[in-house]
N, C-alpha and C positions, 0 to 999 in steps of 0.2 A: 292594752286597755283602750277602750274606745273613748272618743271625745266626750260623749254624754256622761260616761262614768267619771271622767276627770272633773267635769263641771259640777256634778252632784256630790263629789266626795266631801267637800267642805260642809255642805248642808247635812249630809248623813252624819258626819262627826259631831254636828251640833245638836242632833236630836236628843231630847231630854225626856226620860221616863217612859218612852214608848214600850209597850208590851213586847214588841218584836225586836227592839234595838239590840238587846244583849243576847237574845236567844235564837235568832234566826240562823239557819244553817249557812255554811259556805256554799255559794252558788257557782263556784269556779269548777271547771272540768266537766267531764261527761256526767249525765244524770244517773245517780245510783241511789235506789231506795231499797233498803232491806227490811222486810216486814215479816216478823216471825209468825208462824201459823197460829200461835196462841195469843197474838197481839189483840188488845182490846179494840173493839170496833163500835162506832156510834153512827146514828143517822145525822145527816146534814140537810136541813130544810130551809125554805124561805120562799120569797116571791119576787117576781119581776114586775116593776111598775114603770110608768111613763114619768120621767123626771119632772116634767112641767105640770101635768095634771094630777099625778098620783094614782091614775087608774091602772088596774092590772093589765099586763100584756100577755096574751096567750100565744103559744107557738114559738116562743123564744128557745133557742138552743143554749143550754146551760152546761158548762164544762167545769169539772173539778180536777185539777192536776197537781201532783206532788211537786214541791220545789226541790231542785237538784241538791244533792248532798255531795260531799267530797268523794272523788273516785278512789277505788282501792289502788294501792300502790303495786300494781302488777304489770304495768306497761301496756295494758290492753283497755281500750275504751269500753265502757259498759252502758247499756241503755235499759234500765229497769225502772222506768217511771211508772207511777200508779196514776191512772186517769179513768174518768168515766164521764158520760154525757147523757143528759136527760132533757126532756122538753117541758116547758111550763104549760099547765093546764088552762082551762077556761077562766080560772080565777087568778091566773098568773103564778100559781104555786108550783114548787118543784121539790123533789125529795131524792136524796142519795141514801141508799141503805148500806149498812155495814162498811163504813169508811174507817180505815185504820187511823190510829192516832199519828198525826204527822203535820208538818207545815205544808200548806197547799195554797193555790190561787184559784179564785172563782171568776168565771167570765161568762157573760151573756151576750149572745149575738142574734140579730134578726135583720133581714134585708130592709134597708131604709132607716136603720137606727145605728147609733154608736153608743157604747157604754160610757157612762159618766160616773166619776168618782170624786167625792168631796173629802175634806179632811177627816171626817168621822168614818170614812169607808176603809176598812181594813182587809178587803177581799184580795188585795195584791199579796198579802202575807197572812193567811188565815190558819189558825192552829185548831185542828180538829181535836176535840176533847169532850168529856162527859157533860160539861156545864155550858155548852154552846147553845145559844138561843137561835130563833129564826133570823135569817139573813135577808136583807133587802138589796136587790140589784136594780140599779136605775139605768134606763135606756133613754137616750135623747133622740127624737126624730130628726133625721136629716131632711133638709128642705131644698128648695131650688132658688137659683138666681136667674131671672129671665128679663127680657125686654126687647126693644126694637131699635135698630139703627136707621136713622133717617138723615137725609141731606138738609142743607139750609133751606131748600124749597119745600120741605115737608115730605118729599117722596122717599119711600123706603129704599135702602141700599142692600142689594143682594150680594152675597159672596164677600162681605166685609169680614175681617177677622176680629174676634173678641177674645182677648187674653185675660185669664183669671190668675191672679197671684195671691198666694197665702202669705200673711204677714207674721206667721208664727216663726219664732227663732229662739236663739239662746237668750235666757233671762237677762234683761238689761241692755240688749243690743238690738237695734232695728234691723231686721232681715226680711228678705222677700224671696219667695220661691215660686216657680211657675207651677200652678195647679193644673192648668189645661188650656187648650186652644180650640176654639170652635168657629165655624163659619155661619153667617146669617143665611136664612132661607130666602126664597124668592120674595117674600113679603117683608124682609128685613129683620125677622125675628130670630132670636137665639135663646138658648136655655142651657143651664148647667143643673143637672139633677144630682141628688144625694150629696149635697154640700153640708158639712157639719157646721154648727154654730161656731163663729170665730170672726176673725178680722181679715179682710180681703181688699184687694185693689183690682179694678177692671180697666182695661185699655182697649178701645175700639180703633181700628185703623183699616184703611183700604190698601190691599196689597199692590205694590208698585212694580213688581217683576223686574226690578233693577233698571227700569227704563226712564229716559228723560221725561219729565212731566209735560203736560200740554201748555199752551199759551193762550192768553186772552186776545181780544181784538187789538190791543196795543203792543202785542208781541211779548208781553211779560209772562214769566213762568207762573203757573197757578196749579194748585193741587190740594187734595184733601190732607188735613193735618190730624194726627192721632189725638184722641181725647181720652183723658184719664178721669176716673171717679174713685176716690176724691182727687182733687188736683192741688198743686202747690198754691194756687190762688185762694183755695179754701183754707189751707193750713200749711204754713211754711215748713212745718216739721214733716210733711208728707204722711200724715196719719192715714189710717186705713178705714174702710167701710165696715161697720159693725153689722154682722149678720146674726140677729138674735134668735134664741131658741123659740120654736113654736110659731114662726112667721115666715111667709114667703117674701122674698125681696125682689123688687122690680127696679131695674136700672135701665133707663132709655138714654140713647146717645143722639146727639145732633152733630154731624160732621159737616164742617163748612170748608169750602175751597178758599184758600188764602194765597196772597202773593208770596212767591218763593224766590229766594236769592241764591245764585250759583256760588258754591264754595269749592275751591279747588286747592290741591296741595300735593305733596309728595311724601313718600316714606323711603327709608334707607334700604329696605328689602321688600320683595313682593309680599303684600299683606292684604288681609280682609279687614276693611275699615267699617266701622259702624258709627252712626250719629245718634246720640242719646240726649233727649231733652230733660228739663228739670223735673219732670214727673217720672222719669225712668222709661219713657216710651222710646222705642228704637225703630219704629216703622217708617223710616225715611229712606228713600232710594239713594244708595251709594254704589258707584261702580268704579272699577279700575280703568286707568287710561295710560297712554304714553308708552314709550319704549320700555320693554321688559315689565310692563304693567306696574311701574313704580309710582305712578300718579293716581289720583282719585278725584272724583267730583261728586258733589251732592247738592241738593236743593232744599233750603231750609227757610222757614218763616222767621220773622223777628223773634228774638229771645235768646236765652242762654242754653248752650249745648256743650257736650263733650264729644270730641272725636276720639275714638278708642279702638284698640285692637288687642286681641288676646287669642293667639292662634298657633298652630303647629304646622310646619312644612318640612320639606326635605332639607332645608337649611337650618332647622332647629325650631325651638319654641321662643316666641317673642311676645312682648307685652308693652303697651304704651297708651297714654291718654293725654289730651291737651284741651283746655277750655276754649270755647269760641263764643263770642257775642255777635249776633247778627242784628244789625240796626239800619235797615232800610236800603242796603246796597250789597252788591256782590263782593266777595272776598277772594283774593288770589294769593298764591305764594306761601300758604301754610305748610310748615314741615312738621309732620307727626313723628316725634322721636320714638324709636323702638329699641328696647334693650332685651337681652336674653332673659327668658323666664326662669332660668336656672336659679334655684334657691340660694340665697346668701346666708352663710353661717355667721351669726352675730354673737359674740361672747357676752356673757352676763356675769358681772362681779357683784356678789352679795356680801354685805358686811353689816355688823351690828352697830347701832348708834353709840352704844356704850360698851367698852371692852369687857365689862363684867356681865354682859347680857349675850354672850356668844351663843348660848343655847337657842336663842330666838332664830338664828340662821337655819337651824334644823327644822323649824316649824314652817318654813316656806315650802309648800308642797310643790309648786311649779308656776310657770307663767304661761299665759295664753295671749295670742295676738289676733287681732281682727283687722282685715284689710278693707279700706274704704272702697265702695263702688263709686261710680261717677254720679249716682243719684243719691237718694236719701239714706242708703243702707250700707251695711258692712257684710263681709263674708268672714266666716271663721277661717283663720290662716293656719296656725300651728300651735303646738305647745312645746315648752322647753324640755331639755333632756332630763332635768332633775337628777343628774348623775349622782349627787352626794346626799340625796334626801335620806334622812334617818341615820346618817353617819356623822360622827363627831368631827367637824371641820374647824372647830374653834370659832372665832369671830369673823371668819372669812370663808367664802365658798365661791367656786366658779362652775358655771355650766354654759350652755349655749342654746340658741334657738335658730331654726331655719326659716327664712322668710323670702318670698319673691319680691322683687323690686316694687316699690310703691309706698303709699302712706298707710300706716297702721296705728292702731291703739293697742296698748299693752296693759294687761291686768294680772295682778297677783292672786293666786289661790292659796290661802293660808290653811294650816292644819292645827292651829293653836291660837293663843292670844298674841298675835303679831300683826303688824300693819306696816306698809311702806311709808317711812317718813319722807323719803324722796326717791324718785326714779328719774334718772337724767342720762343724757348722752350728748357730748360735745356742747354743753351749755344749755341744751333744750330741756325744759321741764316736761317729762313725758307723762306726768299725771294729768296735765292740762293741755298738752300739745301733742300732735301726731308724731309718730316715729317715722321718719322718711328714710327709706332704704334704697340706695342706689346700686347699680351693677358694676362689677369690675373691681374697684379698689377694695383693699382690705378694710373691713368695717371696724370702727372703734367700739369699745365695750359699752354696754348698757350698765350703768352703775346704780345699784339699789342699796339703800340704807334702811334697815328695818329696826323697829323699836317695839317695846311692849305696848299692847293695845288696851282698849277698854272693854268691859263686859257689861251686858244687860241681861237680867233675869226677871222673870215675872210670870203672870198667869193670864191666860186668855179666857174671857167669860162671855157667855151667851145668855142674855136675859138674866144676868146676875149669877149664873151658875158656871163653874169651871167647865170648859169644853175644848176639845181638840180643834186646832185651826192652823192655817198657814200664816206665818209671821214674816213681815217684810221690814227691812231697815234700809232706808235710802238717805245718803248724805246730802247736805245742802250744796256742797261743792264736790266735784269728783275726788275720790279717795284712792284711785289706782287699784281697786279690787273688783272682784266679781260681785254681782248683785247678791245681797244676803237674803236668803229665803230658807226658813226652817219650819218644822212642824212641831207643834206643842204636843205634850202627852195627853192621854185620855183624861188626866186630872188638870189639864190646861197649862202645865208647867212648860216653860221654854227658856232657852239660854242661847245668847248670841255673843261670841267673843271675836277678838281680832278686829275691833272697830277703831277707827282713828279718833284722836282726841278732838272732836269737832261736834257740830250739831247734826243730828239725824232725825228723820221722821219715821216713826214706827206705826204700822197698822196691821190688823189681823183680818183674815177673810176665811169664810167657810169653804171656799173653792180657790183653786189656783188662779191667780191674776196674771194674764199674759203681758207683763210689762216689757216695753221696748225703750225704756228710759233709764238713765243712770243717776239722776239727781232728783231731789224732792221737788224742785221748782218745775220740773218737766212733767210731774204727775198730773193726771186729770184732776179737776177741782174736787170731785167727789172724794177721792182718796186723801187729798190734802185736808179736807174738812174733817174726815173721820179719823185721821191719824193724830199721834201725839209727838210733838217736837221736843227733843231732849238734848241738852249739851253734855257731852261726855268728857271724862278726864282719863288720861293714860294711867294704867296701873290700878284703876279703881273700878268698883262695880256699882251699877245703878239698878234699883228695883222699879219695875214698871208693869202695871196691869193694863190690859187692852180689851176693849169690847170687840166682839167678833162681828164683822160686817157680813150680812147675808144678801146676795144679789137679789 
């Protein structure tokens, strides 16, 4: 089972009243659809529109495909999917004739566009039947991010690198993935085409070719320093640039030459070392030196950095990181400790807070860990074995999780009304503190105590009427669990369980909100104002109605 399926499992379990929740077919295994010759068939029609303007879109390719059923038990994979493709006309309308009754998915594609789905959109799981009405498929135009890179004197810089990072990641966790790298033209211009609306970070840098930088008239090292948009100076949380729907985005850079200080050190094995600043930019020259190339040198401006290495060689795989503060002078004698990247198996001991609540242990689906990067973000690390899930283990259960050495955060994924009363290891409170995993020594167990949680049920309303929406629940303080995101039913009903007895902020949205925060205090002000704060009690239910926010 993939990581995404694990993360979504708790949310899927919490869906309430959805037309598809109890009737959708099993999607596991090869796709098999058996349609009898006498099966009823119906037309499926609708239109394709621009999500922002509502105008019809002609020439879009619209596909209708059956959703996979369970395979026959004959040991042979079968591929009997039903599918058809049509093109939207000048009015954006499309029509499929004689479609058999079945579960299907509808998708629209067109160059320069990406399909957009809101909470009311059921085209991921659409049931073909006699009473189906017209379907609306929404496409969002992809736009561009462009600009010019100039020096401090205003002159354009050719052949500079502009890196684009996407800020999309697992719900509740700030992540950053490289979207692309481009070079500036002779006039210093750059452009990224076909960028979907979302959140991004850009970094501009001048390639150093691993060479020693130049010197000024006084013999001091000087060189261009990478620039990030947005930067830590603008937001200490390292927030990302919002690329809105329907707008072109222009980001210009000014790279200035700054005084650089020589930083030297050693590693225990021959390694590739990288210097990363507080914005996550790593465009600094670092080269290996000394006998057997066990030394390194780099040239950095004033500021906070991490020297890090994560590489594989004939000697094995190694990882290591160390913070460095540069403050007006050269630094010598740094030793970058490297340890084997081989994962460490950490045992997990799960018990119930009360002996008569042993069944709660079975409601722990599994655990996930996220490893800290040296900048603002985290990486998904691994999930636990969940060896005894759905087995009666009484009030105690043991499993394990594999983690590479480093600092991690751990989160519980529940499958019922259970929450972690405590998560600890060697006296450290892992709900609020990172889990530090070292190499070599036999690791001590992570101890998890679970207890009965709180439930919240209610209705989401739009303009006073019940409406389907995405519902979010964020605790005021970390609760040691994954971000809670569920979808209400067509009648607006929703249910969230497994919440800690604490205060949570609830809000509803007509579209998915790409949150990279874990607590209510970190939310943007808009969502804080539109949400409702509720104090919950263990073992009790709370009724809550929410107004749906529309972007």
